[in-house]
N, C-alpha and C positions, 0 to 999 in steps of 0.2 A: 504493499499500500504506499510505502514511503519511497523517496527517491533512492537509488542504489548508490548515489554518490556519498562518500564518507562524511559523517557529520563532523562538525567542528571538534578538534581534538580537545580533550578535557585533561586537567592536571593529573599525572600519574606518578607514582613512586618510581624513582629510578631503579634500574635493575640492580645496580650495586647495593641500594639500600634493601631491596627485597631479599638479596642474598644474605645480607648481613644480619637480618632478623632471623630468629628461630622459626621454622615452619611448624604450624600446629600438628600435633600428633594425630593419627587416624582416629583415635578414641575421643580427642578433644575437639575435633572440628564441628562447627555448627551444622546441625541436622535440619534438613527440610521436614516440616511438620506435615507428613502425608498420612493418609488414612490406610491402614492395612486391614482389609475386611476379614480375613481368616482369623486375625487376633483382635477382633473388635472388642471383645470383653476386657482387653487390657488397655484399651485406647484411653486418652485423656477425655475429661468431661466436655471440653470444647469441641473435640472431634465427634463425640456422640451426639452433642447437640446440632452439630452441623448436619449430620446423617439424618437426624429426626426431622429437621427443617426441610432438607431435600426431600425426604419421603412425604411429608405432608404436602408440599407443593405439587409433587407428582401425582399423589392420590386425588387432590382436589381438581387438578387440571384433567386427569384421566376421566374422572367422573363427569366433568363438563363435556368432554368430547364424546363420551358414550351417550350422554343425554342429547347433544345436538345431532349426532348421526342417527339416533333411533327414529327420527321423524321420517326418514325416507328408507329405513332398513326394511320394513315390512313390505312395501311396494316393490323393492328391488328383489327381496327374497321370492316373492310370488312370480316375478318375471324370469329370474335367472337360476332360481334354486337357493336354498338355505346356505349350502357350502360356498357357492360362488359368491354370494352376498357377504358372508363372513370374511372371505379371503379379500375381496375388494375393499370393504370398509376398514377391515383391519389393516391392510397394507397401505391404504391411501390416507387414513385418518388417524386410527387409534395408535398404531405403532409409531409413525413419524412424530406425532404430538407428544407421545411420552419421551421419545428420544430428545426432542427439542427442549422439553421442560427439564429433563435431567441435566442437560448442558447448561441451561440458563441458571437454574437453582444452584448447581455445583459452582459455576463461575462466580455468581454473586456472593457465595460464602467462602470462596477460596482466598486465603490470606497467606501468601508465600513469604518467607523470610527474605529480606534484602541480601543480595550476594556481597560478599566482602572481598576486598583485595587480599592476596596471599602474600605471606612473607617471602616465599620462594616458589616460583612457577616451574612446573615439571617440564621435562623435554617431551617434544612431540614428533611424530612421524605422520606427515600428511600424505595419504595415498589418493592418486588421481587416476581413474581409468579414462583413457582418451582414444577416440576413433574419429578422425576427420573433424576435428575443431580448430581448424586454422583461424576461423574468424573471430573466435571468442577466447582462445586459450591465453593470449597475452594479457587481457583484461583480468582474467581470473588469477593469474600469477601476480600481477601488480596488486590485486586486492589483498593478497596474502602478505606481500611486502608492506603495504600500508598498515597492516595491524600492528607493526612494531612490537611483536610478541616478546617479552623479557626473558624467556627461557630458551634453551637450545631447541632447534627444531630443523627438520629436513623435509623436503617435498620429493616423494618418489612417484614419477609419472610413468605409467605404463601405456606405451603406444601400441595398441592392438592392430597392427598392420594398417596404419592410415595410408591413404592414397593422396593426401594433399601434403602441405608443408608444415604440418603440426610440429614434428620433432625439430625441424630446422628453426622454426620460430622460437621454441622454447630454449634451445642451445644458443641462439642469437641474443637472448636476453642477458646471458653472461653471469647468472647468479650461481654462486658455488654451492648453495644450499639445495640445488635441485639435481636429482638424479634421474636420468631418462633410461627406461628399460624398453628396448624395441622388441617386438614380436613380429617376425616376418609373416607369419600365418595367423589369421584371426581366430583366437581360441575362446572369445567371450569374456563378459565381465568378471564372472566368478574366478575363472582361472587366472586372469590378469591380476586381481586383487590378491589372490592367494600367493602368487608369485612376489608381488610387492611386499606382502606381509613377511615372507621369508627374508627379504632384504632390509626390512625396517631395523633401525638400531635402538629405538626407544620403546619404553613401556607403555605409552599411551598413543593410541592410533586414532587419527582423524580421517574419515573418508569424505571427499569433496568432489562434487560433479565438475566436469571440465568447463561447463558453461556458467558456473556459479560465481557470484560476486559476493564476497564477505563484507558485510556492512559494519561500519564503526569499529567496535572492539569485540567482534563476535568470538574470536578465539579465546580472548580473556574471559568472556562471559561463560562459554561452554566449559572451559576448564574449571572456573570458580564454581559453577554449578555442580560439576562432577565431584569436586573436593567436598562440597557441602552436603552431598547426598548421603543417604542411608548406606551402611556398609555393604549391603548386598546389591546396591545399584552399580552396575558395571558397564553401563552405556548410557549416554545422554544425547538425545536427538535434538538438533537445532531447529529453529523456525524457518521454514522455506516459504518464500514469497515470490511474487512474479516480478521479473526484471523488465520485460518488454510489454508492459500493461498499457502503454499509450499508442500501440501500433494499430489496432482496429477495435471493432465492437466485441470480438470474441476474446481477445486478450484482456480487455477492460472487464468483462465478465468473470474471466478466470481469476483476475486479481482479487474479486470478492470472494470467490470460491476458496482460494488459498488462505486469505486473511481471515474470513468470516467462518468458513466451514473447517478446513483442515487444521489450521492452528488452534482453533478453539477445541476441536476434538482431541488433539494431542495434549492440550493442557488438561482436559477432562480425565483422559486416561491416566496421566502421570499422577494426578491428584489422588487417585485411588490405586496407585501402584499397579496399574493395569495396561501399560502401553504394550501394544501387540506387534507393532512394526516400527523398526528404526530404519529410516531410509538412508541409503548411501549418499544422498545428496549433500548431507552435512550431519555427521554423527561422530562422537567421540566414543572410543571403546578401550577396555582394558585388554592389552595384548594377550596376556596370559589366559584370559577367558576365551578369546578368539582361537588360541592354540588348542585350549581343552576341548572346544566343540568341533575343531576340524576346519575352521575358516568358513568361507562361503561355499555352498554346494553348487555345482554346475547344473543350474536349473533356471527356469524362467522366473521362479519365485525366490531367487537367492536371498533377497533382503528379509523377506517374511520368514523363511525357514531358518535363517541365521538367528533372528530374534526368538523364534520359538525354540531353537536348540538351546539358547541361553535360559530362556524361561523354564524349560523342562529340567534344568540342572539347578534351579533355585535362584538364579540371578535375576535381576529386575533391569528395566530400561526406564530412564526418566526423560524429561523434557525441559529445554532451556528456552523459554518464550522470548527472552531477550537476546538470544544469540541468533541473529538473523542473517540470512543469505538470500540472494535473489537469483532465480534461475530463468531460462528462456522456456516459454510455453508455446504450444502449437498456435499458429497464426491463421490457419484455414480450417474449415469444417471437416475436411477429409482426414487431415492429420490428427485433429482432435478426437474424431470418432474412432480412428484406428488405435490412438493411445488409450482411450477409454475402454475399448473392447479388450485390449491386451491387458489392462489393469484388472478387468473383471475375470479374465481367464487366469491371470496369476493368482487372484484371490481364491478362485475355485480350486485351482491346482494346490495351493497351500493348505486349503481346508481338508483336502483328501489325505495330506501328510500330518494331520493334527495329532501330536502325541497324546495318548490317553492320560498321561500324567498331568497335563494341563488342566483337566477337569477338576482337579483338587486345589488350583490356584486361583488367586484373585483374577488373573488375566482371563480366565475362561468366560467371565461375564461379558467381557469385550469381544472375545471370540464369538460368543452367542450374538453379540450386537452385529458382528459382520455377517453372521448367518442370516439375519433379517434383511439385509439389502437386497438379495435376489427377490424376496417376497415383495418388498416395497417397490422395487423397480418394475417388476412384472405388473403389479397392481396399477402403477401409474401409467405404464405403456399400453396395457391392454384395457384399462378402465377409464383413467382420467382423460386421455387424449380422445378416445372415442366419445366419451361423455361431453366434452366441450363441443366436439363437432356436431353431435346430435342436438345439443342445446341451441347452437347458433344456426344450424341448417334447418332443423325441423322443429324447434321449440319444444324438444322432448327432455324432460328433466329426470328421466329415469335413473341414469347413472350419476348425474350431477344435480342432486336435489337442491331445493332453495336453502335448506338448512346447511348444506355443505358450504355455501357462500358466506354464512355468518362465521364459519372458522377462519376465513381469510384474514380478517382484521386481527383476531387473536394470534394467528401465526406471524403476521407482520409485527405485532408487539414483541413476540418472542425474539424475532430476528433483530429488532432494535435493541433489546436488552443485551443480546450477544454483541452487537456492535459497540455499545457504550462501554461494556466491560473490557473488550479488546482494545478499543481506543484509549481507555484510561491506562491500560498497561503500556501501550506505545508512548503515551505522553510521559509516563513515568520513567522511561528509559531514553527519552529525548528523540523519540521518533514522531513523525508527523503523518496523519492519514490525509492523503491528498484528495482533492474533490473529484469524484467519479460517479456523477449521478446517472449518467447514461449507462455505465457498466452495472450499476445497481439495479436499474430498471430491468435490464436484460437478465440479470442473475436472478431477480425475484420472479419474474413472469415469463421468461423464455428459456432460460438456461437448461432447466430440467427437461425441456422438450428434445434436447440434444443429449444431455448427459445420461438420463435414465434409460431411454431406449437403446443407446449404445452399450451401456452396462448389461442390460437384459440380453442383448445380442451376444455379448461376450460370455455370459453365463451358459447360454444355449450352445454356443460353439465349444465352450469347454465340456459340457456334458456330452455332446456328440463325439468329441475327440476321445473321450474317456471310455466310450463303449468298446468292448472287444470286437476285433475283426472277425468275420466268419471265415472259416477255413474250408 
């Protein structure tokens, strides 16, 4: 949402002063006050009060949506059958409304401790997978340099058989802290990152996309959040936002999706220690844990599976909402649809690999959350879109009853609440939400017409590919 140009530098302690002070021990470091659902009986009173408040808000809101949708449920059930009516109203109204209220209530009650400067900043190895990124790689490298990170660091760039001048551009920058590993044959992202991991010299690993721009002091922030996290947190995901948001109407809408949807969801998941995906776009990991789980699997869902491998062993993943980076998003409808179809297939592929042990952990609640997306996407695609067409063309309100319209203002209020909470976080950390009214209108009223059918198509494609071939 904010400009990817670095914000004005703020006074920082000199690296020498940081080294001179004693670093806090692992046991003495400040902890993030997060809710651990399996051990709720040992939670602090303030945490129990927060959960009770969230539960009350969700119960009241769910009761309201059930009441509002009941006015056209009977007519719909008579027309399409009881099961179809339940699937439609549940997937279009009840489940999304409950999800939205959980996000809103949790964000409104979330009180995170301020991050603190460290006495000594640990060494980092930054891994970057690159394939034909000649147009963006120099800016990404320069954004790392502008961080002025006070600890030792190295950048390992894995060029996976690029056909452009990516490697030459990086070498031409002349930075001695960059190491370029060239692969003459494309082996994929997972294999490239595993090779870079073997070459890394430091104990903390940062993955960064080749088109990402680190904003402000993002490296400082993600490291400070990692140090302040609970002892079992062994990865912290950064906040990924849109870099090319001013290019056209589609990128403007995606700006809201990343800021309003994805970032708030990551914050919600980390609040309950239930983050289920740490994207390689910008995440810090404990190298020992990466080694323990065997690194990234050579699979289309390598990021999800890596996170689940960590969760299966009892480690957790956090989120640094103020460690921001900006990436390039698709600029045309065809590329956007392909990307979201691929993401849906990846989600389905990962769900088939779900470790049974996760059912006993906090993260399982948010895995179930992901399982609900195919239902809501199909309900929107097969119910809402035809319902709007029937209402406009034939004045038939069978699928979109009049009471359904009464839910729209309430949904808008929920979205406004999410916006103000996220904007407050941005202002706290010196970020500014730019004016993007056109993108907001498209995001609220037209974005789902592209997003959810694309995801529904991805789920169906994934199911078809998973069917065994006849011999």
